[in-house]
ZADREN-597850 format. One record per residue: x, y, z of N, C-alpha, C in turn. Coordinates in steps of 0.001 Angstrom, whole numbers, plus 500000, padded with zeros to 6 digits. Example, Ala and Ser with C-alpha at 12.3 -4.5 7.8 and 13.67 -1.06 7.14 Angstrom:
// ZADREN-597850
513190494310507800512300495500507800513200496700507800512850497750507080513670498940507140512900500030507870
This chain:
// ZADREN-597850
411573583479858205411242583571857062412555583226856124412014582313855005413401582389854437412967583360853028414229583498852830414769584718851632415049583968851002414445584286849676415077584051848319415742585282847118416985584724846860417793585714846107417862585195844921417828585693843814418292585237842490419261586047841825420884585203841926421971586261841631422147585518840082422088586365839098421614586033837244422778586181836693423678585769836545424593586478835305424223586321834151424682587674834015424073588029832510424568587695831591424805586686831382425237586253830276424705584875829635424617584711828494423648583446827870424635582492827536424906581887829056425793580513828518425538580040830301425767579073830650425683578505831978427261578502832492428094578829831400429952578852832213430072579415833868429338580429833581430021581245835047429001580446836921427943579816836748426741579342837335427745578659838700428248577725838006429218576421839094429771577807839741431021578423839852431749579386840096431583580135841164430360580563840606429969581716841518428947580862842845427947580092842389427793579290843593428870578574844241429963577671844058430623577705845056431195578934845759431848580090845277432326581090846143431796581299847259429978582045846671429010582992847012428356582332848836427768580864848538426887580595848725427457580363850323428392580190850636428724579912852047428850580966852865428692582397851946427978583317852859426895583954853093425645582849852393424679583348852537423987582609854197423313583828854386422621584047855644421986582385856110421894582091857280421094581266857829419441581318857188418814580787856309417649581443855903417182581666854870418444581696854187418459582779852755418568581568851750417854581410850793417682580720849485418953581152848731419871581111848282420477581590846779420513580928845759420115581471844562419966580764843642420283581175842417421880580658841915422453580827840831421734580776839410421441581688838679421077581366837289421890581912836061421450582289834750421932582632833545421134582729832667420912583763831698420312583903830400420211583091829253419383583353828392419680582489826956419022583477826431418730583159825193418214584196823996418776585622823968420005585328824342421098586327823759422594586469823912423506587434823881424582586467823780425581585936824848426570585267824818427753584390825443428538585614826571428673586802825995429785587958825889429098589258825839429431590389826401429152591068826657430406592688827148431715592097826782432434593072826735432497593851826087432234593944824535431921594907823712430371595327823862430495596627823653428371597194824519427719596647823502427718596824822099426635596230821371425871595082821823426629594065822040426403592976822517425324593063823611426530593769824612425683594076826034424181594449825803423831594900825038422652595327824754421748594898825005422368593712823814421307592414824064420799591683825149422129591815825649422057590898827119421099591590828208420779593093828162420210593977828900418947593596828721418378593354827477417035593275827502416379591618827993417658590396827749417332589268828507416953589327830000418162589943830072418593590562832008416952591220832512416669592065831629415339593088832220414253591863832423414092591424831697413050590367831579412867589239832358414442588859833045414560587295833722414221588175834939414512589678835557414453590215836432413251590183836782412157590439835534410481590806836080410557589290836363410939588326835880410262586899835935410575586331837363411867586947837671412097586650839288411518587077839970410547587961839832409903588533841133408317588055840771408093587765839284406254586839839152407060585282840083408029585323839958408545583485840983408792583485842308408574584857842926408933585042844117410158585342844595410788585807844218412030586064844590411724587253845466412983587590846357412943589018847524413633589725846908414441589124846082415853590566845526416264590053844130416714590665843951417620589641842430418666591036842398419931589914841972421421590726842108421430590442840557421844591586839634422429591865837977423929591335838390424521589875837848425785589797838791426664590156837645427199591569837193428185591974836360428261593441837189429788593671837045429970594808837868429600596407836920429309596085835286428751597005835094427859597449835382426813596698836107425807596341836715424863596736835889424355595848834775423839596372833743422271595855834415421455596556833225419801596535833444419236596967834826420518597596835679419915597963837430418898598929837565419484600058836592418338600988836769417279601099836146417134600465835130415952600558834348415005599339834766415325598322835364414861596762836147413576597566837450414494598541838400414155599094839066412703600013838526412709600173837945411541601010837287410581599635836971410763598409837203409770597486836326409231597084837422410586596200838697409925595937839450409936596321841044408972595670841990409320596387843394410152595706844376410472594689844042411653593676845018413072594447844697413890594192845742415266595088845532415943594682844225416542595551843634417319594862842792418729595665842721419754594692842639421218595204843332422054594728842291423096595884842048424583595670841444425698596136842011426542594891841867427442594894842786428829595578842260428553596857841649429731597422841910428911598748842747427626598999842624426942599843843278427073599689844906426938598626845131426479597628846730428153597949846844429431597792846126430457598085846921431068599482847425430400600167846532430668601324846488429693601623847547428921601626848033427953602059849331428387601163850684428941600116850406429915599377851711431093599525851471431397600304851093433433601141850713433490601853852235433066602168852934433290603471854076433799602564855347432963600619855191433030600022856415434147599367855990435359599683854980436290599171854836437370599897854920437367601185854330437999602161854304437731603221853453438305604378853182437953605657853095437751605630851748439348605189850788439123605344849644439678604134848801439402603750847843439643602656846714440287602628845710440851601637844992441206601731843596440777600756842906440083601029842023439821600020841372440466598668840359439985597541840644440680596521839372439612595418838919439770595936837238438759594978836703440031594481835652439009593398834365439088592776833379440382593521832456439911594427831738440332595035830541440237596133830262441208596828829212440963598746829305439267599317828679438657598786827811437320598710827739436562598756828315436427597720829376435241597512830823435995598627831769437252598847831408437562600123832750437122601117832129436596601714830604436447602475830578434890602919831110433781601982831186432907601870831318432453601987832984433741601650833619433892601537835139434414602953835440434750603487835056435068605305835187433834605780835232433046605730834094431549606562834026430639606119835059430319604977835562429614604348836842430044605381838131431134605353838064432238605918839318431560607554838882431446608006838213430884609683837857429257609422838409429106608306837690427623608133838161426958608082839510427441607127840439427256607209841536427944607967842531428441609328841995429045610236842939429893609367843722430996608993843473432169608239843984433332608979843576433584609991842545434761610317842028435877610525843010435573611177844168436575611608844846437112610458845792436540609532846007436897608049846311437524607650845872437094607041844595438428606120843784439601606983843267440590606254843628441807606781843033442720606358842091441736605432841770442177604720840034442331603848839708442219603117838552441555601774837969442881601515837204442934599744837160443955599180836878443035597897836526443699596811835569443533596473834868444044594789834804444010593475834991444726592270834971444327592291833463443558592419832352444222592160831040443070590677830748442425590325831403441452589280831253440205589181830667439811587807829101438466588177829890437287587456830662436697587662830796435481586402831749435477585015830635435230584747829203435378583595828655436958582696829324437849583453829365439063582825830080439438582641831335438923583637832092439346583131833645438496582275834008437224581556833406436716580627834342437643579226833979438521579343833221439142578122832494440646578023833342440965578709834279442449579038834833441878580180836125441006579937837076441122580763838601442395581320838560443266579981838616444269579919839599445439581189839028445722581296837983446234582455837359445455583750837437444024583711837097443465584796837343443908585284838811443657584581840018444267585241841323445538585447841403446473584984841030447616585410840619447606586728840344447457586951839168447343588463838931446755589392839829445906589070840160444969589497841176445646590287842764446843589022842856447553588981844309448294590450843709449226590500842180449886590998842125449522592587841424448763592861840589447580594412840394447389594952841560446655594532842630446117594959843662447181595571844536448420594974844903449258595303845595449852596660844882450770596373843248451059597326842672449680598619842746448480598334842706447386599433842409447569600066843420447353599996845441447820600664846588449080601410846880450707600319846258451619601302846291451651602799845555450645602543844208450639603901843303449739604893843633448424604549844118447524605360844352447263605875845983447890604998846944448117605238848259446415605227848736445338604257848031444366603753848341444192602936849611442788602685849903443247601867851534442306601029851395441548600489850381441555599303849811441059598797848127440764598288848055440800597626846345439312597265846002438424597695845372437238596878844854437144596098843507437502594820843816437536593988842026436396593677841117436366594824840113435250595250839561434832594787838517434882593147838845434634592072837809434153590987838901432718590696838401432056589707839543433220588209838986433817588179837910434420586617837689435770586862838323436048587922838107437612588041838945437255588020840730436699588362840940436052588649842206435928586699843132434909586218841804435024584698842170436023583553842360436997584121841446438519583430840977439309583665842092439486584969842935440625585535843748439678584555844839438401584626845099437881583791846389437961582362846774438381581718845252438619580270845316439740580234845328440319581257845430441926580949845627441977581115847323441292581769847927441307582059849702440449580564849589439873580095849505439075579098849889439813577897850208441257578369848790441914576907848895443008577453849427442842577951850244444167577948851235445024579878850928444765580593849779445529581676849210445947582696850947446875583129850525447155584287851732446549585671851361445699585988852247444977586984852006445836588192852003445512589319851418446351590677851318445597591467852070447468592265851930447523592726853832446665593947853354445747594498853290444652595378853005443380594721852442442038595649852517440674594884852425440666595211850662440178593893850351439790593270848941438358593613849030437306594310848618436145593957848390435823592752847182435171592141847677434471591183846685433098591861846413432840591812844988431593592607844861430341591376844932430783590338844668429614589175844601428888589165846253430183589263847252429746589052848705428897590495848972429554591778848359428690593203848786427437592813848189427022592508847298425691592335846654424863591100846993425414590509847878424764589336848376424145589930849799424919590792850483424810591648851856423812592362851408424025593371850796422493594138849928421593593899850031421661592875849070420169591799848751419769591224849910420269590728850715419671590211852042419285591442852788419878592145852980419465593820853738418456594022853299418343594253852115417273595043851477415635594138851483416247592806851625414954592106851038414420591768852435415436591527853441415049591448854494414026592588855204414220593737855190413233595089855564412541594831854877412236594723853008410922594741852698410151593627852956410429592363853539409785591460854029409295592127855392409766593239855865409047593489857145408394594864857017408315595346855619407946596637855406408057597546855363409452597601856119410681599100856621411132599101854381410991598669853738411819599064852381411124599358851439411282599952850449410155600235849264411232601236848087410632601499847112411379602270846196410461603618845515410841604455846013410211605287845331409818605384844019408147606094843619407833606272842196407810607483841947408434608243842766407647610065842468408672610102841675409690609728840877410847610674839897411282609690838876412758609249839444413513608401838411413288607224838391412259606321838932412223605245839188410520604828839026409654606530838576408165606150838455407774604871837659406332604852837888406229603820837022405027604806835851404428604166834931403256604485833825402094604717834966401301605751834608400059606190835263399043605953834298399171606203833598398041606138832386398023604554831302396518604144830875396881603194829842398009603138828985398514604518828205398982604189827409399930603764827657400755604721828182402354604028829009402466602875829759401422602297830481401175601000830533401248600235829857399962600120828636400212599593827461401717599233826899402310600444826856403331600084826077404813599572826696404687599233828171405537598651829113404982597259828436404147596925828859402959595783828846403588594817827330403284595811826144403800595377825242405246595171824472406092595969825612407559595512824794407799594620825804407543594340826893407452592611827757407111591958826698405787591953825848405147590676825034405701590999823674406485591421823516407528591639822061408678591291822663409228591457823517410659590472823973410692589177823845409218588543824881408864587151824813408426586391823136407771587394822859407628586832821253408785586430820063410129587272820611411024587008820260411823585775820307411567585910821696412303584943822136412788583660821242411872582561821015412343581546819852413115581591818897413007583044818091413908582744817167415777583104817696415166584241818647416830584405819669417048583594819919416070582427820945416605580865821117417790580608819966417397580441818510417935579438817584419255580761817307419429581974817162420497582594816917421176582654817767421161582777818655422620582671820453422121581001821121421602580235820407421710578618820978422583577998820698
């Protein structure tokens, strides 16, 4: 049975789609259809938190649309893990955050890790997510390569060179056993470097795109076989009465009604 996975680049631009598809599709299992998409009607950048909230609104709708279109799992393609928790309330298919997936799979690579992300502001959010996911004792530090994603895509080789240097320095400084590249575009740039013959690091470097794909395939296959489902008893509970169901439905309807104006603003 075919497994359909939607990797959504949560940016209002197609600038990153080709890089993700190039560096990730090779790892899709036989029988997996990996579709890489992006958003519209929202900002192209979310390095700052105000536009990030606009992006998350568009992303939630895209995830719901992916379920409506028959996808078996969705990857929210940024290591902020944007909209993941909210979307799990809305849909029944697995919704995967790359950072959460990396932390969940870390044990198979090493006991501890250091995070390498793009810039200091992003690092602040990543530190919060470490606490949210209960991984504070296993993440020994955080370093940055001081890039923004809009620039990374234009010089992936230079990004990879910085990854090589910063990860080596991070391992030496912290004594961690592995590195999590906590940005999907950093990870894609480093993966492209490896695909083009670059020398792998002498320690595990977790690619969050690959970790997310691995988790999406696993959970998607389990769900296809009736062996996976999300609890509706607490945090991910869905509205049970007409008032709250209509509120949810009205929220999506309001977003869709606003899309024509937003397309003009962000087009």
